[in-house]
N, C-alpha and C positions, 0 to 999 in steps of 0.2 A: 799284747797291745803296746804300741808305741805312744807314749804320752807326751804331747806337746804343750798342753795347757792344763795347769793345776793351780789351785789357790785355796788358802784357808778361808772358808766362808764365815765361820763363827765358832767361838768357843762357848758352848752352851752349858747352863747348869739346870735348866728346866724346860719343859715342853713348849712353853710360850716363846722360847728362843730358837726352836728348831727351824731349819730352812723350810720355806713353803713352796719350793720349786716342784716337788713331787718326784724327784729323781729316785731311783732305787738306791738303797743304802746297805753297806756291808760293815758290820761292827768288827773291830779288832780288839781282842781281849787277851790278857795274860798277866803273869806276875811282873812286878817291877824288875827292870833289868833283863827281861827275857829276850829283848830285841825287837819290840814292836816298831819303834821309830826306824830302826835299820831295815826292817822288812818293807815298810811303807816307802822309804826313800829308794830302796832298790827297785821296787815295783814301778815307781814313777820316774826312775833315772834322775833323781835329784840327790844332792849330797846332804842337804840339811833342811828340806821342807818340813818334815816331821822332826821336831826337836826333842832331844833327850834332856830331861831335867837334870841339873847338876845335883839335885837332892832327890834320891829315889823316893817315890810315893808322894812327891809334892804336887804333881799335876793332878788337878781335881776338877777338870772340865771335860765335856765331850767335844772333841775337836772335829769339825766337819770339813773335810777336804773335797773340793769340787774337782772331779776328774773329767776333763773334756766336755763339761756340760752334759754328761751322760749318767754319772752316778756319784755317790759320796762314799769315801772311806771315812768311817767314824772311829777315831782313836779314843778308846775308853781308858779311864785311869787304871794304872797298874794296881794289882792287889798283892797282899802278902808281905808288905814291908813293915817290920815290927815297930819302927820308931814313929809311925803315924798314930796319932792319938785315937782312942776309941770313939770319941765324938766325931772326929774327921772321917774315920772309917764308916761310921753309921750314916753320916751325911752323904758321902758319895755312893754308898750302897743303895740308899734310897733313890738317888739320882739315876743310877744305872738300872735299877728295877723299873723305874718309871719309863725309861727309854725302851728297855727290852720287852716290857709287857704291854705297851700301848702303841708303839710306833708302827703304823701300817706300812710304811715304806721300807721297813727292814726286811731284806731278802736273804739274810744269812749272817753267820758269824765265823770269824777266823780266830781260833783259839791257839795261842802259841805256847809251846812247852819246850824246855831246854833238852835237846837230844842227848846231852851228856849225862843226864840224871833221870831217874824215874819221875813221872809226874807227881807233884806234891799233893797233899790232902786238899789244898786250896784249888789246885788244877782240877782235881776230881769233882770237887763241889761246884766249880764253875761250869764244867761240862754238864753235870746233872741239872744245874740251874737253867742252862740254855735249852736242854731237852725238855724240861718242865714246861717251857713256853713254846715248845714245838718248833724251835729254830733249827734250820739246817746248819751243820757245823763242818768246817774244814779244820782239821788239826794239823798244825805245822810244827815239826821238830826243828828248832833253830840251832844254829852253830854246829851244823852237822860236819863242817870241814874240820872241826876239832875232835872228831871221833874216828875210829878205825873203820875203814871200808869193810874189813872182814867181819865186823860186828853189826853191820847195817841191818841185816834181817832180824837179828836178835833184838836190837834197839827198837825196831818198828813193832815187833811182836810184843815186847814188854810194855810199850806205850799203849798199844791197843788193849792189852789185858788189864793194865792198871786203870785205865779210863773206862773199861767195859764199853769200848767203842761200838756204837750202833753200826749195823752192816750197811746202812745207807749213807753213813758219813765217811769221809775220806781222810787219809793221813798222807802228808807229803813232807819229805825231808828237804830242808832249805838251808842255804848258806848265803848270808849277805856279802860275804867276802868274795865268793866265786860265782855267785848267781845261780848255783845249782837249785833246781826246783822252781825257778821264776816262771818259766813258761807254763808249767803244770798249774801253778797257783793262778796265773791269769786265765787259764782255760776254765778253772772252777769259778772264778769271779765273773767272767763273762756269761757263763751258763746260768749262774744264780741270778744275775741282774738282767738276764734276757737281752743282752747286747752282743753284737758281733763287731769286732774291730773294723773289718772291711766294709760293713754295711753303713758305717758312719764316717767313712773317709779317714779312718785312723788305722794305721798298720799294726 
C-alpha cells in the first residue's frame, strides 16, 4: 500500500481515550529498541512519524496512527527495559492488558523480535499473552540486514521454535534499512484489516 495520508490521532492511556471511528486496528508490540518506530516509518514511507524515544522504556502511551482513514497502527510501549521502575511497568502492563483484552476493533498484532538474537523470555511471554487473547500474530524479525543470508533459514527456524509459533501465525524477515519484507508485511496487514489498497484508491 502506498500511504499518502497519515496522522497521530491520539496518545491514549485508557479506554475512554481510544478513537471512536471504528477503523480496524493493528497493534505493534516488542522490546524497547527492537525497531518498532523504524518499521512503522518504513511502512508509511515517513522518516519520523513514529518517534523513537531518546530514553528506552520512556514511552508509556498507546499511540494511534490513522492510516488513510482506513485503519490504525497502534504503537504499544516497549517492554524489557530494566531501568523502568516496577511501578511504571505495572502501570503500562495494565494499560496494555485493557487494550488487548477489550478492544473490539483489534484485528491482529505485529510482534517484533531482533533477528540477530533468539527471542527473549519477554518475547515468548508476549507471544503467549497475545495467543491467550486469541489475537492473530505476525512475527517480524527486525534488523535482518545485519545477519548473514546464509543463516536466514536457521534464524527463522530458531525464532519459530523458541516462540513455539502457532501454525496459523506468520514470520517475516524485515529490514528498515533496505525495505526487505515491507510488501509481505503490508499484504498481511491488509488481509487482517480486510482492506485492499486498490479498492480504496490507494496503491
